[in-house]
Every structure is written in C-alpha cells, then in structure tokens.
N, CA and C of each residue as an Amber inpcrd file, in Angstrom:
protein
   147
  -0.1030000  37.2770000  23.1810000  -1.1420000  37.4310000  23.9050000
  -1.8670000  38.8320000  23.4200000  -3.1860000  38.6150000  22.9380000
  -4.1590000  39.9610000  23.2080000  -5.5820000  39.9350000  23.9780000
  -5.3470000  40.7490000  25.2540000  -6.1460000  40.4230000  25.9350000
  -6.9730000  41.6580000  26.3890000  -8.4930000  41.4370000  26.4600000
  -9.5100000  42.4150000  26.9510000 -10.0380000  42.3340000  28.1450000
 -10.0680000  43.2950000  29.2920000 -10.8210000  43.1750000  30.4690000
 -11.6610000  44.0080000  30.3760000 -13.0290000  43.7390000  31.3290000
 -14.0140000  44.5850000  31.3700000 -14.6820000  44.0550000  32.5390000
 -15.3250000  45.2040000  33.3720000 -15.8910000  45.3030000  34.6320000
 -17.0550000  46.0160000  34.7190000 -18.0500000  45.5240000  35.2970000
 -19.3690000  46.1830000  35.6460000 -19.7460000  46.3580000  37.1210000
 -19.6580000  47.3560000  37.0620000 -20.2680000  48.0870000  38.5670000
 -21.6830000  48.7350000  38.9700000 -22.5670000  47.9090000  39.1880000
 -23.6840000  48.3200000  39.6220000 -23.8960000  47.9720000  40.9440000
 -23.5160000  48.8460000  42.0190000 -23.7510000  48.0420000  43.4900000
 -25.0340000  48.0840000  44.0190000 -25.6440000  48.8490000  43.6910000
 -27.3590000  49.1850000  44.4010000 -27.7550000  47.6380000  43.6360000
 -27.7730000  47.4010000  42.5630000 -28.2050000  46.0690000  42.1920000
 -27.7850000  45.2250000  42.4370000 -26.4070000  45.2470000  42.8590000
 -25.5000000  43.6730000  43.3460000 -24.9700000  43.1230000  41.9210000
 -24.7540000  44.0190000  41.1440000 -23.5840000  43.8860000  39.9320000
 -22.6940000  44.0080000  40.0630000 -21.7970000  43.1760000  40.3530000
 -20.2760000  43.6000000  40.4420000 -19.3200000  42.2890000  39.6660000
 -19.3390000  42.7070000  38.1970000 -18.7190000  41.5390000  37.4790000
 -17.7490000  41.8670000  36.7230000 -17.1480000  40.8830000  36.1820000
 -15.5940000  40.9160000  35.3310000 -16.1590000  40.1470000  34.0130000
 -15.5460000  40.5500000  33.2610000 -15.5140000  39.9240000  31.7900000
 -13.7170000  39.8060000  31.3750000 -13.1380000  38.6930000  30.9280000
 -11.9740000  38.6500000  30.2040000 -11.9050000  37.8750000  29.0300000
 -11.2100000  38.0840000  28.0120000 -11.2000000  37.9750000  26.6050000
  -9.8610000  37.8970000  26.4110000  -9.4620000  36.2650000  25.6460000
  -7.7540000  36.7780000  25.2850000  -7.6630000  35.8640000  24.1140000
  -7.0300000  36.2620000  23.3430000  -6.3360000  35.3230000  22.0480000
  -5.1390000  34.7610000  22.6130000  -4.8850000  33.7790000  22.4360000
  -3.4250000  33.3430000  22.5880000  -2.8380000  31.8580000  21.6690000
  -1.8480000  31.8700000  21.6220000  -1.0630000  30.4830000  20.7090000
  -1.2170000  29.3300000  21.7200000  -1.7530000  28.2770000  21.0460000
  -1.6080000  26.9850000  21.5690000  -0.4920000  26.1260000  21.7340000
  -0.3170000  25.0540000  22.2840000   0.9440000  24.3200000  22.4970000
   1.4090000  24.0930000  20.7130000   0.5430000  23.6950000  20.2560000
   0.9820000  23.0390000  18.8320000   0.5830000  23.8400000  17.7260000
   1.2420000  25.3420000  17.7410000   0.9090000  26.2430000  16.8860000
  -0.5960000  26.8600000  16.3970000  -1.4530000  26.5200000  16.9140000
  -2.9500000  26.5700000  16.5110000  -3.5010000  28.1560000  17.8310000
  -4.2530000  28.4720000  17.5960000  -5.1670000  29.5290000  18.5200000
  -6.1770000  29.0000000  19.1930000  -6.1810000  29.5990000  19.9280000
  -7.5250000  29.6270000  21.4040000  -7.9990000  31.0940000  21.7070000
  -9.2140000  31.0620000  21.5680000  -9.8650000  31.9940000  22.2130000
 -10.3820000  31.7220000  23.8990000 -10.0180000  32.1960000  24.8180000
  -9.8590000  32.2860000  26.4160000 -10.8870000  33.1420000  26.9220000
 -12.1640000  32.4830000  27.6170000 -13.0880000  33.3900000  27.9770000
 -13.2730000  33.2840000  29.6320000 -12.9810000  34.2180000  30.1840000
 -13.1320000  34.2660000  31.3370000 -14.3210000  35.1980000  32.1990000
 -15.4420000  34.8540000  33.4230000 -16.3730000  35.9480000  33.7860000
 -16.6360000  35.5960000  35.1760000 -17.4270000  36.3530000  36.0310000
 -17.4060000  36.0490000  37.1520000 -17.5830000  37.2270000  38.1300000
 -17.6630000  37.2830000  39.5910000 -17.8510000  38.1230000  40.3310000
 -16.2530000  38.6670000  40.7090000 -16.6980000  39.9660000  40.8590000
 -15.3180000  40.6520000  41.1680000 -14.7730000  40.3060000  42.5480000
 -13.6450000  40.0190000  42.4500000 -13.0060000  39.2970000  43.8780000
 -12.8780000  37.8720000  43.9300000 -13.8090000  37.1930000  43.2110000
 -13.8970000  35.5020000  43.0390000 -13.3150000  34.8700000  41.8540000
 -12.8730000  33.7780000  41.9760000 -12.4890000  33.1150000  40.5920000
 -13.2910000  33.0380000  39.4750000 -13.2770000  33.4520000  38.5780000
 -14.1390000  33.1350000  37.5380000 -14.0070000  31.5230000  36.7140000
 -15.3980000  31.6720000  36.0500000 -15.6380000  30.6950000  35.0470000
 -14.7080000  31.0110000  33.9010000 -14.2280000  29.8560000  33.4670000
 -13.0790000  29.7430000  32.3740000 -13.7650000  29.0280000  31.1560000
 -13.5240000  29.2040000  29.7320000 -14.1860000  28.4970000  28.6150000
 -12.9040000  28.6450000  27.5350000 -12.7190000  27.7790000  27.0700000
 -11.1700000  27.7980000  25.6720000 -12.0230000  27.4840000  24.7160000
 -11.7370000  28.1480000  23.1690000 -12.3580000  27.4230000  22.1550000
 -11.3010000  27.4620000  21.3720000
C-alpha cells in the first residue's frame, strides 16, 4: 500500500485539517484509491474509488 498524509495547521483561522490518500489492492486483485479528510483529532470522511 502506498499512502500520503498531509496536515494543514492554521490555528488563527481555525483550520486544523488532515488529508490521507492511499492506493491499495482490492479483494479481487484490482486497485482502489482511498481518500480520507477531516479535522485533526476527529474521525474523517472516507471515500473509495
């Protein structure tokens, strides 16, 4: 699995966010792009393509 993790820290503007992007194999030998984003310290929104 290949993964990239990014964070945005701007406390004066209340922007404490994270972004994750991962490329992984699926159960049936395909590929999937998994994206997750949200507030740092909270569960994020996850989308798989």
